[in-house]
C-alpha positions in Angstrom: 0.0 0.0 0.0 1.1 3.5 -0.7 1.7 6.1 2.1 -1.5 7.9 1.0 -3.6 4.8 1.5 -2.0 4.0 4.9 -2.7 7.5 6.2 -6.4 7.2 5.2 -6.7 3.8 7.0 -7.3 4.8 10.6 -8.7 2.4 13.2 -12.4 2.8 14.0 -12.2 4.8 17.3 -15.2 5.8 19.3 -15.2 7.9 22.4 -15.4 6.0 25.6 -17.9 7.5 28.0 -19.8 6.5 31.2 -22.3 4.5 29.2 -19.7 2.6 27.2 -16.6 2.1 29.4 -14.5 0.1 26.9 -10.9 -0.4 27.7 -8.6 -0.4 24.7 -7.1 -3.9 24.1 -9.7 -5.7 26.3 -11.0 -8.8 24.8 -12.8 -10.5 27.6 -16.4 -10.9 28.7 -18.9 -8.3 27.4 -22.5 -8.5 28.7 -25.1 -9.6 26.1 -22.4 -10.4 23.5 -23.1 -13.7 22.0 -22.2 -15.1 18.6 -22.3 -12.1 16.4 -20.9 -12.0 12.9 -20.2 -9.2 10.6 -19.1 -6.4 12.9 -15.9 -5.4 14.5 -15.2 -6.3 18.2 -15.3 -2.6 19.1 -18.6 -1.8 17.4 -20.1 -5.0 18.7 -18.9 -4.3 22.2 -20.3 -0.8 22.1 -23.7 -2.0 20.9 -23.8 -4.7 23.6 -22.6 -2.3 26.4 -25.2 0.3 25.4 -27.9 -2.3 25.4 -26.8 -3.7 28.7 -26.7 -0.1 30.2 -30.2 0.7 28.9 -31.6 -2.6 30.3 -29.9 -2.0 33.7 -31.2 1.6 33.8 -34.8 0.4 33.0 -34.5 -2.2 35.8 -33.4 0.5 38.3 -36.1 2.9 37.2 -38.8 0.1 37.7 -37.4 -0.8 41.1 -37.3 2.8 42.2 -40.9 3.3 41.0 -42.1 0.3 43.0 -40.2 1.5 46.1 -41.9 4.9 45.7 -45.4 3.3 45.3 -44.7 1.0 48.4 -43.6 4.0 50.5 -46.5 6.3 49.6 -49.3 3.8 49.7 -51.4 4.2 52.9 -51.3 1.3 55.3 -54.4 -0.9 55.6 -56.3 -0.7 58.9 -56.1 -3.6 61.3 -59.1 -5.9 61.4 -58.1 -7.4 64.8 -55.7 -6.8 67.6 -52.2 -8.3 68.0 -53.5 -10.4 70.9 -56.2 -12.0 68.8 -53.6 -12.9 66.1 -51.3 -14.4 68.7 -54.1 -16.3 70.3 -55.1 -17.8 66.9 -51.5 -18.8 66.3 -51.3 -20.4 69.8 -54.6 -22.3 69.2 -53.4 -23.6 65.8 -50.0 -24.6 67.2 -51.7 -26.4 70.2 -54.1 -28.2 67.9 -51.6 -29.3 65.2 -48.5 -29.8 67.3 -49.8 -31.1 70.7 -46.5 -32.7 71.7 -44.4 -29.5 71.6 -43.8 -28.3 75.1 -44.2 -24.7 76.0 -45.6 -21.8 74.1 -44.0 -20.8 70.9 -45.6 -17.3 70.8 -45.6 -14.7 73.5 -49.1 -13.6 74.5 
């Protein structure tokens, strides 16, 4: 190849950012990178890392939304007292496990 052609052949370099933290020369595991054919390792890794980052962010957003809903939903009113619940548990335990000595639940 002539010098003119060599100068025009530059490696495909993309900026590394927080979304795509690729390390030059790394050839190990890349999330969501399976058997892909027809692209360079760098392009393929960028696409996989972007896809992985987006999926992870969606998962975080969903989790945060559920936490917000759980935190802001009003509590349900009690339908009976704690003593009634403990007595029911004690009665069940006594009926179904008669050979266990002592009480399992504090009244």
